[in-house]
Every structure is written in C-alpha cells, then in structure tokens.
C-alpha positions, 0 to 999 in steps of 0.5 A, a space after each residue: 744488259 738491254 740492246 738499248 744500253 749496249 748499243 748506246 755505248 762505244 768500245 771504250 764505254 763498254 770496257 769501262 763498265 767491265 772494269 767497274 764490274 757493272 757488266 761481265 764479259 760473257 754477258 757483253 758477248 751474249 748481248 753482241 751475239 743476240 744483236 748480230 742475230 737480230 740485225 744480220 738477216 736484214 743487212 747480211 754483214 756477218 758470215 760466221 759467228 763464234 758463240 762458243 767464245 762467249 763463256 770464256 770472254 775475260 776482262 783483261 787488257 785495255 779493251 777487256 770484254 769488248 765484242 769485236 769482229 774480223 773481216 774475212 780477208 788478210 787477218 787470220 786466226 789459227 785454225 779459223 776460216 778466212 775465205 776472202 769472199 770468194 768461192 775459190 777460197 771457200 772452206 780455207 782454214 789458216 794454219 797460224 794467226 796474224 800478229 794483228 789478231 793476237 794483238 786484238 786478243 791481248 787488248 781484250 777484244 772478244 772476236 765473235 765472228 767474220 764480216 763480209 768482203 767483196 771477192 778478194 776485197 777488190 771492189 768499192 761495194 760489198 757484194 759477192 757471189 759467194 755470200 750475196 750483197 751486204 746492205 746499208 743499215 740506213 737504207 737496205 736497198 743501198 750499198 754498204 761500201 767496200 771492201 770493209 762493208 760488212 764491218 762498217 754495216 754491222 758497226 753502224 747497226 749497233 751490233 758491235 761497237 767496232 770491227 776490223 777492216 783493211 784498206 788498200 785503196 779506200 776500203 776502210 774509208 769508203 764504207 765508213 762514209 757510206 754507213 755513217 761511221 769513223 774509218 781511219 787508214 793509219 800510216 804505212 807501217 803503223 800496224 803490222 801485217 805479219 807474219 805471213 806478209 811484209 807488205 800487201 800490194 807493194 805497201 798500199 794496204 794498211 790494217 785498222 778498224 771501223 768505229 762509231 767514235 773517234 776515241 774508239 779508233 784511237 784506243 784500238 790503234 794504241 793497242 795494235 800499233 808498232 812493228 813486229 819482228 821482221 817487219 819491213 817498216 819500222 816507223 817512229 812511235 807516237 810521242 804519247 798514246 793516241 787516246 790522249 789526243 782526244 780532247 787535246 787542243 788541235 791548235 790552229 791548223 793550215 787546212 787545204 780543201 778541195 771538192 774536185 778530184 785530181 783524177 778529173 772524174 766528176 763529183 756529185 754536186 751534193 757531195 761537193 757542197 758538203 765539202 764546202 760546208 765542212 771547210 766552213 766548219 773548220 774555219 769557224 773552229 779557228 783553222 786557216 782554210 785554203 782551197 788547194 789540192 795536190 796535182 798529180 799525173 793521173 794517167 801513170 798513177 792509174 796505170 800503176 795502181 792497176 798493175 799493182 792490184 792486178 799483179 798481186 791478185 794474180 799471185 794471190 789467186 794462184 796461191 789460193 787455187 793451189 791451196 784449195 785444189 781448185 782452178 780459177 774460172 767462172 765457177 770459182 771467180 767473178 768476172 772482175 777477178 778473172 779479168 784482173 787475174 788474166 791481166 796480172 799474169 801478163 805483167 812483167 817484173 819491169 811493169 811492177 818496178 815501173 809502178 813502184 817508180 810512179 809511187 815514189 814520184 807521186 809520194 814525193 810530189 804530195 809530200 812537198 804539197 804537205 810542207 805548206 799544209 797540215 791537213 787536206 780535206 776532201 770528200 771521201 767518195 765522189 758520189 752518193 751511196 749507190 744502190 745495190 746491184 748498180 752497174 758501176 760496181 757490178 763485178 759479174 758484168 760480162 764485158 769487164 776488162 782489168 782496165 775498165 774495172 779499175 777505172 769504174 772503182 776509182 770513178 766512184 772513189 777517186 779521193 782515197 787511193 792516193 794516200 795508200 800510195 803515199 802511206 799517209 794517215 787518212 780518216 773519214 768522218 760522218 759529218 754530213 748527210 745527203 738530201 735522202 738523209 744518207 751519210 756523207 763522209 769527209 776525208 781528212 789527211 795528215 802528214 806521214 806518221 801524224 795520226 795524232 793531228 787527225 785524232 785531235 782535229 777529228 775529236 773537235 769536229 765530233 764535238 762541234 757536229 756530233 753524229 752520235 745520236 743519228 740512228 739508221 733504220 736498222 739499229 740493234 736497239 729497235 729489235 730488242 
C-alpha cells in the first residue's frame, strides 16, 4: 500500500479494506510506522513507537487493523510507559491497563505508539522541556495546540487516521482547531476513566479521539462508550449506534451563535468573522440561527477552574514524585507546573467544595439556556494559531503564578472549558481558514447526552463545506 492510498482513507475506510481482504493488518501497521517515521522528524508528535506490534496485528473488531496512537497521559497499557510529558515521570511504567485502552484493542485498533503532551497536559500548546515542541503540520513554526497536540498533529499529517486524546478544558478541541481536524469531547460519563480514576479534575476530563472525518469520531465512540463496573457516572446509552447518525437528517435545529467570549477576553476579528460565516452556512442549511450565548459570572468560574486544576495537579505531582523517587523542583518540573503545585498545596477541602458549588450553579444556568436552543456555535479558540514559543503559553517563563498561568491559557481558549464544567458534548470542526491559510475550528455544543445531534449536524456540515482534500505542508503522501 502506498502512502497516498493509505493517507487518503479514514479509519472506517481502512477497516473496510481489511474486511474485504484487500490489505492485511500487518501491512497497514507497517505503512503507518513508515508514515510516522517520515513525518515525525518534522513535527515531533510521537515520543515512542511499537514496531513489534505490526506482525501480530489482526482484523478482528469493528475497526480491525486500523493504526492508532495513544496520548502520553491518563490512558495506560500494562507494562507500558506513560510519562505525562514530564521529566518528573520519565521512565514510569504502568502496572495495569486502562479500560479505555482495552476497549481500543477489542475494537481492533492497533496501538502503535505514544503521542506528545505538554507537561501534565496543562497547556493549550504542546511544548514541553522533556520532549521539545510539537509543530503544526500546516506551518512548522506554529503550535499544534494542546494538550492533545501530538495526536492532532500526527493525524493531520496523514500518518494515522485517528489518535487518542483527552479533554479537561479544551484539550481535544483546541488542537483539532489548530491542526484542521475533527475533535469531539463527549458527554461526561460517556467514556470510562477507570479503573484507576472515577473522575479526573472533579469530572472536567473526558476521553475520546482526534480524527480527520466525522464518521471516524462516531465509529470510535461506538466502540468505547458505556460505563465500566464501579464508574461514578452511568448515563443513558445512545438510542442507536452513533455511526447511524452520519448522513441522517439533522432536522431544523435551533442554533444559538456568538463570536464573543462570555469571559470578556478579546476575539481576533478573523476568528469572529469566521464564526459569522459559519452561522450563515447553518442558516443556509435550513436551521434557525439566533445570536445568543449563555451568561455566566466569569470571576468565580475562573477561580473554580483554577482551584480544581491546581488541586488535582498538586495531588498528581506528589503521587508521581513518590512513584519515581524524585522531588518536585526546577530539575523535574516546568515553572508553570511548579507554580500550580505550590498553589494547589495551599488549597483546603473547603476551597474545592466551593469550586464544586460554582460548577453546579454554572451548569444549572447553562442548562437553562439550552432549554431554548438545540446547539450553540462558537469559535473553538479566540486567536489564530500561535507561533512556537509564544510568550502567552510559555510554561517555562520565570514570572508565572498559578493565577497568571490559568488566565493566559483561557485567554487563548475562552470558549471550551465551560463545557467541561457542564459535561456537555462539544465538537470542533475545521470549517474555516485564516488569511494565512491555516485552519480555523468552529465549536458546536449540544445538550447533555446528545452527541447524536452533533454527529448529524457535523456530517451535514462536512458535506456542505468539505475539508477532506485540504492538505497541510507536512503530509505523509508527500514523503513516499
């Protein structure tokens, strides 16, 4: 199989070839490994590959034989490295597998390596001291976004059709927007975090994947959704497979849209104009589109987010330090992580209960907004994709405090974290481009549990304004 044939197909398309015996799973795996080797020196998105798995790849499962990668945090395989993008955790091998990794395998996905993450996944760009910066395949001088930037970059470059990501404040959607691919954050409780976690960040984190097509996102969610024993959340299952929503009529939706951030931060005029064009596209497709947005009290919301993140980071850093026999300090952690660690240690149980109370009040208010609308449309991020090393997201800056760091991240990405708080499904679609030809993502949010609505709408938008034939500068088929 040539790189051109391989990269032109999505995960569903490759699995169909396997089922028809037109290609073997080992051949697909070898092609993927060769594609990774061709593009990774240019974008630095993959920290480890597993070439020994190619020969044993099989075609069993709904996505049998499809090459896949896992992000270097939270998800884990028994005996495998998971290093959190941090010198503190370098060399850490996990004693057991995540339920999600087991579901990936049962679906037939062939996990061929690990992708980069910013340190402890707490950045909106994927640049860390341990592994160096991950570069955007559209422009290697630009960020790939974060924190699932390695997965986004390697998928966008055509080396694998899909890769794992997780999202605690936009970490699937932000890099999807930067790299011009599809990024869905599912509903809280849709995909399990166990057995080592019941919730992460008091329920802010959701697991899923980054893909080049909407149907791949649906197919992977079909294979991974559903609670596992002991999970704290058991939500209603879909009424039918998500894959059956692709191509189904979206109906006439009530869509609210805004190009203004409810936190008050400024939005680049090009990004705002792109949101306006997307709203008109939705109207042209027959939906009722109204300019409207939830109203929240931004100051307590920001403080709650800060306290949840920093409290969890303090807990996690102490656990990693104990496991590795290392001390948290400048030799093991970046300045942003150290600042959040020290702040997190100062928090009390009451501080976290107050944060949880804010989450509840915000969620109730946003849910009331969605009684009037089926979907909310916003930009995914507020600015055009940043250059590598931009000061706004420099986690090694000497003057960082926890408050300053959190504010800087959500100045860049003010639209995403609200829906980690509410638990609603939200998807970024690569519908627009800026004046430099770089991707611009648009975020669509549905009511709690209604991924089906997003898949129907997203598939119709993919058909109306397709992105399939857009190719970044770093594209695997160019290096065959």
